[in-house]
C-alpha atoms as one frame of an Amber mdcrd trajectory, in Angstrom:
protein
   0.000   0.005   0.029   1.466   3.337  -1.031   0.608   6.588   0.742   1.214
   9.805  -1.080   1.302  13.243   0.571   0.105  16.021  -1.618   0.651  19.764
  -1.112  -2.785  20.132   0.464  -2.016  17.587   3.113   0.935  19.542   4.611
  -1.241  22.158   6.414  -3.388  19.366   7.828  -0.363  17.641   9.241   0.919
  20.855  10.790  -2.409  21.595  12.494  -2.601  17.995  13.754   0.906  18.216
  15.186   0.124  21.548  16.908  -3.096  20.176  18.443  -1.197  17.105  19.711
   1.451  19.299  21.347  -1.210  21.402  23.125  -3.061  18.308  24.319   0.114
  16.677  25.548   1.224  19.791  27.415  -2.148  19.983  29.118  -1.975  16.320
  30.136   1.567  16.789  31.376   0.495  19.686  33.647  -2.353  17.587  35.089
  -0.028  14.639  35.697   2.439  16.923  37.477  -0.252  18.011  39.900  -1.139
  14.407  40.679   2.479  13.815  41.759   1.723  15.822  44.873   0.579  13.396
  47.590  -1.641  15.055  50.165  -1.363  14.140  53.814  -5.139  13.829  53.881
  -6.662  13.456  50.414  -9.554  15.888  49.877 -11.364  17.423  46.959 -10.813
  20.912  48.329  -7.037  20.632  48.491  -6.861  18.903  45.100  -8.829  21.806
  43.535  -6.393  24.231  45.113  -3.531  22.410  43.338  -5.406  22.540  40.031
  -5.331  26.325  40.285  -1.572  26.157  40.213  -1.329  24.192  36.980   0.311
  27.080  35.019   3.233  26.950  37.491   4.001  23.244  37.148   7.219  21.984
  35.639   9.196  25.157  36.468  12.038  25.744  38.846  11.896  28.908  40.938
  15.189  29.999  42.494  16.135  32.592  45.120  19.403  33.400  46.853  19.514
  34.328  50.568  22.795  34.988  52.274  24.943  31.865  51.852  22.249  29.639
  50.463  20.404  29.071  47.229  16.846  27.710  47.386  15.017  25.972  44.506
  11.283  25.271  44.482   9.152  23.306  42.046   5.401  22.671  42.202   4.701
  18.913  42.478   7.965  18.108  40.781  11.660  17.413  41.348  13.281  20.678
  42.321  16.512  21.102  40.340  16.169  17.451  39.303  16.479  16.077  42.880
  14.194  13.049  43.075  11.182  13.556  45.370  12.258  17.037  46.555   9.839
  19.946  46.306  12.263  22.505  47.913  16.028  22.107  48.256  18.726  24.203
  49.908  22.191  24.480  48.380  25.075  26.054  50.279  27.011  28.475  48.069
  30.535  27.349  47.263  29.975  23.943  48.815  28.482  20.863  47.184  26.183
  20.343  50.129  22.486  19.890  49.337  19.628  19.669  51.823  16.058  18.636
  51.091  13.826  21.134  52.852  10.464  19.571  51.828   9.102  16.749  49.761
   5.995  16.805  47.564   4.881  13.387  48.847   3.878  15.148  52.087   1.807
  18.078  50.767  -0.828  20.363  52.273  -2.610  23.002  50.218  -4.881  25.788
  51.441  -6.227  28.622  49.322  -8.251  31.819  49.203  -9.541  33.954  46.364
  -6.100  35.190  45.280  -3.604  33.207  47.393  -2.464  29.645  48.075  -0.436
  28.294  50.958   1.564  25.199  49.986   3.324  23.132  52.666   5.928  20.516
  51.951   6.835  18.277  54.883   9.150  15.348  55.496  12.361  17.212  54.804
  15.726  16.262  56.141  15.980  16.337  59.953  17.874  18.926  61.925  21.017
  17.912  63.787  20.275  19.824  66.992  17.522  22.317  66.290  13.800  21.869
  66.763  14.141  18.606  68.760  15.667  16.983  65.670  12.380  17.444  63.836
  12.119  17.192  60.038  12.382  20.330  58.001   9.241  21.951  56.475   8.810
  24.385  53.624   5.881  26.820  53.535   5.367  28.596  50.233   2.903  31.481
  50.108   1.802  31.957  46.466   0.078  35.290  45.950  -1.594  37.162  43.072
   0.458  40.014  41.581  -0.967  41.302  38.286   2.186  43.354  37.659   4.531
  40.354  37.841   5.502  39.390  34.332   7.441  36.428  35.672   6.872  34.543
  38.939   9.428  35.521  41.570  10.442  33.474  44.585  11.608  35.173  47.798
  13.041  33.644  50.973  11.280  35.271  54.016  12.675  33.491  57.043  13.823
  30.268  58.599  12.186  29.765  61.988  14.188  27.650  64.450  12.510  28.939
  67.642   9.122  27.248  67.431   8.498  23.640  68.193   7.855  22.946  64.500
  10.580  24.758  62.595   9.901  25.827  58.996  11.297  27.711  55.987   8.919
  30.421  54.744   8.948  31.469  51.075   6.811  33.864  49.033   6.041  33.455
  45.340   4.310  36.324  43.458   2.619  35.384  40.212  -0.023  36.743  37.884
  -1.130  33.201  37.050  -3.033  33.002  40.314  -5.041  36.162  39.836  -8.774
  35.705  39.330 -10.323  36.815  36.117 -11.795  40.296  36.405 -15.306  40.408
  34.954 -16.595  43.679  33.637 -20.171  44.549  34.632 -22.117  47.008  32.478
 -25.206  48.537  34.057 -28.588  48.634  32.366 -28.401  52.424  32.029 -25.069
  52.221  30.234 -26.465  49.643  27.811 -29.476  51.838  27.036 -27.192  54.875
  26.431 -24.944  52.849  24.066 -27.974  51.570  22.092 -29.404  55.113  21.885
 -26.096  56.500  20.559 -25.867  53.760  17.976 -29.476  54.372  16.791 -28.845
  58.146  16.616 -25.645  57.609  14.624 -27.435  55.216  12.230 -30.317  57.741
  11.788 -27.997  60.657  11.062 -25.653  58.807   8.688 -28.449  56.974   6.851
 -30.574  60.084   6.537 -27.617  62.175   5.335 -26.729  59.595   2.654 -30.327
  59.320   1.513 -30.758  63.109   1.255 -27.403  63.505  -0.466 -27.477  60.601
  -2.943 -31.182  59.958  -3.565 -32.880  63.348  -3.114 -29.861  65.373  -4.230
 -30.100  67.871  -1.404 -27.374  70.370  -0.656 -26.248  72.280   2.377 -28.469
  72.168   5.453 -31.157  70.290   3.447 -28.978  67.202   3.692 -29.863  66.869
   7.395 -32.667  64.319   7.718 -36.161  65.704   8.542 -34.750  69.180   8.678
 -38.236  70.827   8.710 -39.408  68.752  11.653 -36.286  69.517  13.723 -36.595
  73.274  12.957 -40.234  73.309  14.126 -39.277  71.237  17.153 -36.458  73.714
  17.982 -38.819  76.665  17.697 -41.378  75.042  19.994 -38.637  74.182  22.441
 -37.355  77.746  22.390 -40.872  79.136  22.951 -41.410  76.790  25.877 -38.079
  77.670  27.425 -38.797  81.353  27.001 -42.225  80.915  28.671 -40.797  78.929
  31.641 -37.539  80.797  32.170 -38.397  84.509  31.683 -38.495  86.562  34.886
 -40.804  89.438  33.874 -43.742  89.760  31.533 -43.217  90.964  28.043 -44.109
  94.567  27.072 -47.194  94.431  24.930 -46.936  96.085  21.545 -49.355  99.019
  21.332 -52.221  98.464  18.971 -53.682 101.118  16.641 -57.105 101.494  15.194
 -57.161 100.518  11.594 -58.139 102.835   8.934 -61.359 101.985   7.096 -60.931
 101.275   3.415 -64.519 102.307   2.476 -65.339 106.069   2.200 -67.434 107.558
   5.002 -70.920 109.010   4.465 -71.384 112.801   4.564 -73.337 112.631   7.858
 -70.565 110.651   9.525 -67.957 113.092   8.255 -69.896 116.027   9.681 -70.317
 114.266  13.054 -66.607 113.529  13.223 -65.745 117.140  12.322 -68.105 118.869
  14.675 -65.615 118.900  17.586 -63.149 120.811  15.403 -65.496 123.851  14.986
 -65.190 126.798  17.421 -67.925 127.053  20.066
């Protein structure tokens, strides 16, 4: 059986390969989260870990004084098997496992997650020879282009000693949903309708009717009358004093007067 690949099949192969890579990367992220073994398996803590999927498979490094710390979410930090957080002494090939991801606790809020790795290497003389613990506070920071790990403190005073780290990342930030009020929607619709009316009316008057100048404005007569009525109403409501009435005059009769009427009207002009 002979299979031939034509020029049209090349784009199909490229899209198939891209889809396979995306699917495989998503499955890899999910598998990395399942590597974390919770001290007490619960749906709540497992959902908290799912929120951190974008951070899986990455090493986060910070330097504090004479030590370098490496953290990885549900994976081998700096390639050390089973280690979630490790401590490396600068200039010395000494490596200490601070916490393991097979002893994980996860707690979260709306924009933060507290991840605890236990079962680290034991102390020689501190903390009653208890095992080390790593507490990583992962917080939302929308301005952080790249997640940054910071060493806060190493507590050797309490009964349960721990290493406290802070990781700021924008991946943990909740999606901000924009809410548009009903009034805003009505205003937007009104503006769109007004724009459509003006543009459509202008084009009709210009191209179909052949109007020029102000006559291109749609329904120009109606709006002029409306403006006059509005002006009259505003003048009636807003004026502070009554108008001065225009004096009226008796009109002159167009028909000639009779002789008797002329004599009566001229009597008061004669001397007594």
